[in-house]
C-alpha positions in Angstrom: 2.0 -12.6 29.7 2.7 -16.1 28.4 -1.0 -16.8 28.0 -1.5 -13.5 26.2 1.5 -14.2 23.8 0.0 -17.7 23.2 -3.3 -16.2 22.2 -1.7 -13.7 19.9 0.3 -16.5 18.2 -2.9 -18.5 17.7 -4.7 -15.5 16.2 -1.7 -14.8 13.9 -1.8 -18.4 12.6 -5.5 -17.9 11.6 -4.8 -15.1 9.2 -2.6 -14.7 6.1 -2.0 -11.8 3.8 -3.8 -12.0 0.4 -3.6 -9.7 -2.7 -7.2 -8.6 -2.1 -6.9 -8.0 1.6 -6.8 -10.0 4.8 -8.4 -13.3 4.4 -9.3 -15.7 7.3 -8.9 -19.4 7.2 -11.9 -21.7 7.3 -13.0 -23.0 10.8 -11.4 -26.2 12.0 -13.4 -29.4 12.0 -16.3 -29.1 14.4 -17.7 -31.6 16.9 -21.3 -32.7 16.4 -22.5 -30.5 19.2 -20.7 -27.5 17.8 -22.0 -28.2 14.3 -25.6 -28.5 15.6 -25.2 -25.2 17.5 -24.0 -23.4 14.4 -26.7 -24.8 12.2 -29.4 -23.7 14.8 -28.0 -20.2 14.8 -28.0 -20.0 11.1 -31.6 -21.2 10.9 -32.9 -18.6 13.5 -30.8 -15.6 12.3 -32.7 -13.2 9.9 -30.4 -12.1 7.1 -30.1 -8.3 6.7 -30.8 -7.2 3.1 -28.0 -5.2 1.5 -28.4 -2.5 -1.3 -28.2 -3.9 -4.8 -25.3 -1.7 -5.6 -23.1 -3.0 -2.7 -21.2 -6.2 -3.0 -22.6 -9.0 -0.9 -20.5 -10.2 2.0 -18.8 -13.5 1.3 -19.9 -16.5 3.2 -17.6 -19.2 4.6 -18.6 -21.3 1.7 -17.2 -18.9 -0.9 -13.7 -20.3 -0.9 -10.9 -20.0 -3.5 -8.2 -22.4 -4.6 -6.3 -21.7 -1.3 -9.3 -22.8 0.8 -9.8 -19.3 2.2 -12.6 -16.7 1.7 -12.5 -12.9 1.3 -13.7 -11.3 4.5 -12.9 -7.8 3.3 -15.1 -7.1 0.3 -14.5 -4.0 -1.8 -17.0 -1.2 -0.9 -19.0 0.4 -3.7 -17.7 3.6 -5.4 -19.0 7.0 -4.4 -19.6 10.1 -6.6 -16.3 11.6 -7.7 -14.1 8.5 -7.3 -11.7 8.0 -10.1 -9.4 5.0 -10.7 -6.2 5.0 -12.8 -5.1 1.5 -13.8 -1.5 0.4 -13.6 0.5 0.4 -16.9 -0.8 -2.6 -18.8 1.6 -5.4 -19.2 4.4 -3.6 -17.3 5.8 -6.1 -14.7 9.4 -4.9 -14.5 11.9 -2.5 -16.0 15.4 -3.2 -17.3 18.1 -3.8 -14.7 16.1 -5.9 -12.3 18.0 -7.7 -9.6 18.5 -7.8 -5.8 17.8 -4.4 -4.3 16.1 -3.4 -7.6 13.6 -6.2 -8.0 11.5 -4.4 -10.5 14.3 -2.8 -12.4 15.7 0.7 -12.5 12.8 3.1 -11.7 12.0 6.6 -12.8 14.5 7.0 -15.6 13.9 8.8 -18.9 15.2 7.7 -22.4 18.5 9.4 -21.6 19.0 7.3 -18.5 18.5 10.3 -16.2 15.9 10.6 -13.4 12.6 12.0 -14.6 12.2 13.8 -11.3 15.4 15.5 -10.3 16.2 16.6 -6.8 15.7 20.2 -5.9 18.9 21.6 -4.2 18.4 23.4 -0.9 18.8 27.1 -1.0 21.5 29.0 0.9 19.0 30.1 3.6 17.8 26.5 4.3 19.3 26.7 7.9 17.2 29.7 8.9 14.2 29.3 11.2 11.8 30.9 8.7 12.8 28.5 5.9 12.4 25.5 8.2 9.0 26.8 9.4 7.8 26.9 5.8 9.4 23.6 5.0 7.5 21.9 7.9 4.2 23.6 7.1 1.4 21.0 7.4 3.9 18.2 7.9 6.0 16.6 10.6 9.1 16.7 8.5 11.2 19.0 6.3 9.5 18.8 2.9 12.3 20.8 1.2 14.9 18.3 2.5 12.8 15.5 1.1 12.7 17.2 -2.3 16.5 17.5 -2.3 16.9 13.7 -2.0 16.7 11.4 -5.0 13.5 9.3 -5.3 15.4 6.2 -5.9 18.1 5.6 -3.3 19.5 2.6 -1.4 19.0 3.2 2.3 21.4 1.5 4.7 20.2 -1.8 6.2 19.9 -1.1 9.9 18.5 -4.5 10.9 20.3 -6.4 13.7 22.2 -9.4 12.5 19.7 -11.8 14.1 17.0 -10.4 11.9 19.1 -10.7 8.8 19.9 -14.3 9.6 16.3 -15.2 10.1 15.3 -13.4 6.9 17.6 -15.7 4.9 15.6 -18.7 6.2 12.1 -17.3 5.2 10.2 -19.5 2.7 10.0 -18.2 -0.8 6.7 -19.8 -1.9 4.5 -17.2 -0.2 1.3 -15.7 -1.6 1.5 -12.5 -3.6 0.4 -9.4 -1.6 -0.8 -6.0 -2.5 0.5 -2.9 -0.7 -2.1 -0.1 -0.1 -0.8 3.4 0.7 -3.5 5.9 1.7 -2.5 9.6 1.6 -4.1 13.0 2.0 -2.1 16.2 1.2 1.2 14.3 1.1 4.3 15.7 -0.4 4.9 14.1 -3.8 8.6 13.3 -3.2 7.8 11.4 0.1 5.0 9.5 -1.6 7.0 8.5 -4.7 10.1 7.5 -2.6 7.9 5.1 -0.7 6.6 3.6 -4.0 10.2 3.2 -5.2 11.2 1.5 -1.9 8.4 -1.0 -2.1 9.2 -1.9 -5.7 12.9 -2.1 -5.1 12.7 -4.3 -2.0 9.8 -6.6 -2.9 10.6 -9.6 -5.1 8.5 -9.8 -8.2 6.8 -13.0 -7.3 5.6 -11.7 -3.9 4.2 -8.3 -5.0 0.8 -8.2 -6.7 0.5 -4.5 -7.0 0.7 -1.1 -5.2 -2.5 0.8 -4.7 -2.2 4.5 -4.0 -5.4 6.0 -2.5 -5.7 9.8 -2.6 -8.1 10.5 0.2 -9.5 13.7 -1.4 -6.3 15.8 -1.3 -7.0 19.6 -1.6 -5.0 22.8 -1.5 -5.2 24.2 2.0 -3.7 27.7 2.7 -1.4 27.6 5.7 -1.0 23.8 5.5 -0.7 22.5 1.9 0.2 25.0 -0.8 -1.3 25.0 -4.3 2.1 24.2 -5.7 2.4 21.0 -3.6 -1.2 20.0 -4.5 -0.6 20.4 -8.2 2.3 18.0 -8.0 -0.2 15.4 -6.9 -2.3 15.8 -10.0 -1.2 15.1 -13.6 2.5 15.0 -12.8 1.9 12.1 -10.4 -0.4 10.3 -12.8 2.1 10.7 -15.7 5.0 9.4 -13.5 3.1 6.4 -12.2 2.4 5.2 -15.8 6.1 4.6 -16.1 6.3 2.4 -13.1 5.2 -1.3 -12.9 2.3 -2.6 -10.8 1.1 0.8 -9.4 -2.5 1.8 -9.4 -3.9 5.2 -8.4 -7.4 5.6 -6.9 -8.7 9.2 -6.2 -11.6 9.5 -3.8 -14.0 12.3 -4.4 -14.9 12.5 -0.7 -12.8 12.1 2.5 -13.2 8.7 4.0 
């Protein structure tokens, strides 16, 4: 067990989080024998040609300012893929501070939420209502719709975790958060976005990338009404949030 934990720790030290994906560190200095072996392998290996439309895989020599290279190149687009850029120049909203690191989110000119909670009906405790509310999901979608998108959840971390969190370094690299979804309830999706923006200091968050994995209305699992909320209403709402990009895939991945 100790040996296994040691190997995990070594592996963890060889990788860091980067805004464009996981990037591996450069190899440690090699001995002459190791260097000769690597050079021999490189001379005898036959490179596999890649399509001109696909990005070429980076080599260990393609390093950036941090001395690391991208080992997760972006794949080429497929027919039907659409990308909606984040709101240009929008880094934060008014009211930014601890617990709301990117400002007060989702408010209209009147200061009220743009997406208001939908109160539960009087029959919300019946088995039939709960069955419909759980359709295609492992949670009560109606209950989610009745909760505000922007809320402060209680901090349930043990005290030891809170203490260690206060000692974390602040000069970390900026990271991107990727959320892939298919036929997800809009309120769940947007509440997750709010949570990431609220809890991530500005200097550590590069962007949030929402990837719609070809959501489609599915009778018996995902109603037309729920699917429509993932279309233009979602796009319009995201334009009012900082650092959020939406990618729609034309085909399931």
